[in-house]
C-alpha positions as CSV (number, residue, x, y, z in Angstrom):
1,M,60.1,10.5,-131.0
2,E,60.4,7.3,-129.2
3,R,57.4,4.8,-130.0
4,L,56.0,3.5,-126.9
5,I,53.2,1.0,-128.0
6,E,54.2,-2.0,-130.4
7,R,51.5,-2.7,-131.8
8,C,48.4,-0.1,-132.2
9,C,45.4,0.8,-134.2
10,G,43.7,4.0,-134.9
11,L,39.5,4.1,-135.9
12,D,37.6,6.4,-137.4
13,V,34.1,5.6,-136.6
14,H,31.1,6.7,-138.3
15,K,27.6,5.8,-138.6
16,A,28.2,2.9,-141.2
17,T,32.0,2.5,-141.7
18,V,34.8,2.3,-139.6
19,S,38.0,3.0,-141.1
20,A,41.1,1.5,-139.1
21,C,44.6,1.8,-139.7
22,V,47.1,-1.1,-137.9
23,R,51.1,0.4,-136.7
24,V,53.4,-2.5,-136.0
25,T,56.8,-1.1,-135.1
26,P,59.0,-4.4,-135.0
27,R,61.9,-4.8,-132.1
28,P,64.5,-3.7,-132.4
29,A,63.3,-0.5,-133.7
30,G,62.4,-0.7,-137.4
31,E,60.5,0.3,-140.3
32,V,56.9,0.8,-139.3
33,K,54.5,-1.6,-141.0
34,Q,51.1,0.1,-141.5
35,E,48.1,-1.2,-143.0
36,V,44.5,0.4,-143.3
37,R,41.1,-1.4,-143.8
38,T,37.6,-0.1,-143.8
39,F,34.7,-2.4,-142.1
40,A,30.8,-1.6,-142.0
41,T,29.2,-1.0,-138.6
42,T,27.2,-4.4,-138.6
43,T,27.7,-6.4,-135.6
44,A,28.6,-9.2,-138.6
45,E,31.5,-6.7,-139.4
46,L,32.5,-5.2,-135.7
47,L,33.2,-8.7,-135.0
48,A,35.3,-9.4,-138.1
49,L,37.3,-6.2,-137.1
50,R,37.8,-7.7,-133.6
51,E,39.4,-11.3,-135.3
52,W,41.5,-8.9,-137.7
53,L,43.0,-7.2,-134.8
54,T,43.6,-10.2,-132.6
55,E,44.9,-11.5,-135.7
56,R,47.9,-8.7,-135.6
57,A,48.3,-9.0,-132.1
58,V,47.1,-5.5,-131.8
59,T,47.3,-4.5,-128.0
60,H,45.8,-0.5,-127.7
61,V,43.1,1.1,-129.8
62,A,41.9,4.6,-130.1
63,M,38.8,5.6,-131.4
64,E,37.3,9.2,-132.0
65,A,33.8,10.1,-129.8
66,T,31.6,10.4,-132.6
67,G,28.3,11.0,-131.9
68,V,26.4,7.8,-130.4
69,Y,28.6,5.9,-133.3
70,W,31.6,4.7,-131.0
71,K,29.4,3.1,-128.3
72,P,28.4,-0.5,-130.3
73,V,32.4,-0.5,-131.7
74,Y,33.5,0.2,-128.0
75,Y,31.7,-2.2,-126.0
76,L,32.5,-5.2,-128.5
77,L,36.3,-4.4,-128.1
78,E,36.4,-3.3,-124.6
79,N,37.3,-7.1,-123.2
80,D,39.9,-7.3,-125.6
81,F,42.0,-4.4,-126.0
82,E,43.3,-1.6,-124.5
83,L,40.8,1.4,-125.3
84,L,41.3,4.6,-125.8
85,L,38.1,7.1,-126.0
86,V,39.5,10.5,-127.8
87,N,37.9,13.8,-127.8
88,P,38.0,15.0,-131.5
89,A,39.3,18.3,-130.0
90,H,42.3,16.9,-128.4
91,F,43.6,14.7,-131.4
92,K,43.2,17.3,-133.8
93,Q,44.8,20.1,-132.7
94,V,48.0,17.8,-131.8
95,P,50.5,20.0,-134.5
96,G,52.6,17.9,-136.7
97,R,49.8,16.3,-138.7
98,K,49.9,15.9,-143.0
99,T,47.3,17.4,-144.6
100,D,46.7,14.0,-146.5
101,V,46.8,11.8,-143.6
102,A,43.5,10.0,-142.7
103,D,42.1,10.1,-139.0
104,C,42.6,6.5,-138.3
105,V,46.4,7.2,-139.5
106,W,46.5,10.1,-137.4
107,L,45.1,8.3,-134.4
108,A,47.3,5.5,-134.4
109,Q,50.4,7.2,-134.9
110,L,49.4,9.8,-131.8
111,L,48.7,6.3,-130.1
112,E,51.9,4.9,-130.9
113,H,53.8,7.7,-129.6
114,G,51.4,8.0,-126.1
115,L,50.7,11.0,-127.4
116,L,46.5,10.7,-126.8
117,R,44.2,11.5,-123.6
118,S,41.4,9.0,-123.0
119,S,37.5,10.1,-122.0
120,F,36.5,8.5,-119.1
121,V,34.0,5.5,-120.3
122,P,32.1,3.8,-117.3
123,P,32.1,0.0,-116.9
124,A,29.1,-2.1,-118.4
125,P,26.8,-2.0,-114.7
126,I,27.1,2.1,-114.6
127,R,26.2,2.5,-118.0
128,E,23.3,0.2,-117.7
129,L,22.2,2.1,-114.5
130,R,22.5,5.3,-116.5
131,D,20.5,4.7,-119.1
132,L,17.5,3.8,-116.8
133,T,17.8,6.7,-114.6
134,R,18.1,9.1,-117.6
135,Y,15.4,7.3,-119.0
136,R,13.4,7.8,-115.9
137,K,14.2,11.3,-115.7
138,S,13.1,12.1,-119.2
139,L,9.7,10.4,-118.2
140,T,9.5,12.5,-115.1
141,E,9.7,16.0,-117.2
142,E,7.2,14.8,-119.8
143,R,4.9,14.0,-117.0
144,T,5.7,17.5,-115.9
145,R,5.1,18.7,-119.0
146,A,1.6,17.1,-119.3
147,A,0.2,18.1,-116.3
148,N,1.4,21.7,-117.2
149,R,-0.4,21.3,-120.3
150,L,-3.6,20.3,-118.3
151,H,-3.5,23.2,-115.8
152,K,-3.6,25.5,-119.2
153,V,-6.5,23.7,-120.6
154,L,-8.7,24.2,-117.9
155,Q,-7.8,27.8,-117.4
156,D,-8.6,28.3,-121.2
157,A,-11.8,26.7,-120.0
158,G,-12.4,29.1,-116.8
159,I,-12.0,25.8,-114.4
160,K,-10.2,27.1,-111.4
161,L,-9.9,23.7,-109.4
162,S,-5.6,24.2,-109.1
163,S,-6.4,27.4,-106.8
164,V,-8.5,25.7,-104.3
165,A,-6.9,22.0,-104.7
166,T,-3.1,21.7,-104.0
167,D,-2.6,18.8,-105.8
168,L,-4.9,18.9,-109.7
169,L,-3.8,15.3,-109.7
170,G,-4.6,13.9,-106.4
171,V,-7.5,11.5,-105.5
172,S,-10.0,14.1,-105.4
173,G,-8.7,16.6,-108.5
174,H,-8.4,13.5,-110.6
175,A,-11.7,12.2,-109.3
176,M,-13.4,15.6,-110.5
177,L,-11.6,15.9,-113.9
178,M,-12.8,12.5,-115.0
179,A,-16.0,13.7,-114.0
180,L,-15.6,16.5,-116.2
181,V,-14.7,14.0,-119.1
182,A,-17.3,12.2,-118.2
183,G,-19.9,14.8,-119.1
184,T,-20.6,16.1,-115.5
185,T,-20.9,19.7,-115.5
186,D,-22.9,20.8,-112.1
187,P,-20.2,22.6,-110.5
188,A,-22.2,20.9,-106.7
189,L,-22.0,17.5,-107.7
190,L,-18.3,18.1,-109.3
191,A,-17.5,19.4,-105.6
192,N,-18.9,16.4,-103.6
193,L,-16.3,14.3,-105.0
194,A,-13.9,16.0,-102.9
195,R,-12.2,13.3,-100.0
196,G,-10.4,14.1,-96.7
197,K,-9.4,17.6,-95.7
198,L,-10.7,19.3,-99.3
199,R,-14.2,18.7,-98.2
200,K,-14.0,21.7,-95.9
201,K,-13.9,23.7,-99.1
202,L,-16.7,23.1,-100.7
203,P,-18.1,26.7,-101.5
204,E,-14.5,27.7,-102.8
205,L,-14.9,24.0,-104.8
206,R,-18.1,25.0,-106.4
207,R,-16.9,28.3,-107.5
208,A,-14.0,27.3,-109.0
209,L,-15.6,24.4,-110.9
210,T,-18.0,27.0,-112.5
211,G,-16.8,27.4,-116.3
212,R,-17.3,26.9,-119.8
213,F,-15.9,23.1,-120.2
214,G,-17.1,22.2,-123.9
215,T,-16.4,19.4,-126.1
216,H,-12.6,20.6,-126.8
217,H,-11.6,20.8,-123.5
218,R,-13.1,17.6,-122.9
219,F,-11.1,15.9,-125.5
220,M,-8.0,17.3,-124.4
221,V,-8.3,16.6,-120.7
222,S,-8.9,12.9,-121.8
223,R,-5.8,12.9,-123.7
224,L,-3.8,14.5,-121.2
225,L,-5.0,12.5,-118.2
226,A,-4.3,8.8,-120.4
227,D,-1.0,10.6,-121.1
228,I,-0.1,11.4,-117.4
229,D,-1.4,7.6,-116.4
230,Y,0.5,6.5,-119.2
231,L,4.0,8.0,-117.7
232,E,3.1,7.5,-114.3
């Protein structure tokens, strides 16, 4: 089979080490020269890997998408080489591999023959934006979970505020919850903290705020409100 890439490298990336196989095909076609080395995944060692590949005039590098461990390797090499991030399920299913051939060697062999398909890796600005949006989503989901826990604690205490107030954590609801945490249990005093349109429902609020709100509920609500405030 024709070799399409003259100088290439396959990387087998793990948590602590990276195995690299460089294959060079002399022109005109001659015996393939192969060299295998192992590097640690510290930044200093990855810089040494980059220098090693540069010294051998490598043009194309293929690596397996292994968890999150491929990321620092990819980001450090992406500006100097043509990189291919390969799905493990794809390259391991290509027939013809010998049982004693290491992953990095097999990747290099497939790469030099043009038999690998790269996964899409977005450019750096999009990667950073993705990190931010995913983090924001996780915080939003955690806030929702905390609000649901708060609702359960209030139901356990017999406080039916959510049945009257549309927004349990709105201005009025938050003021009532803070008053409960502070030790106020008189339904009339709590209901009088309502603002805006909610003041039209004072009788319903007094009934909803009559419960058995004890020390345990006070502690739970105070912690949940603090968590929600932090997440917001």
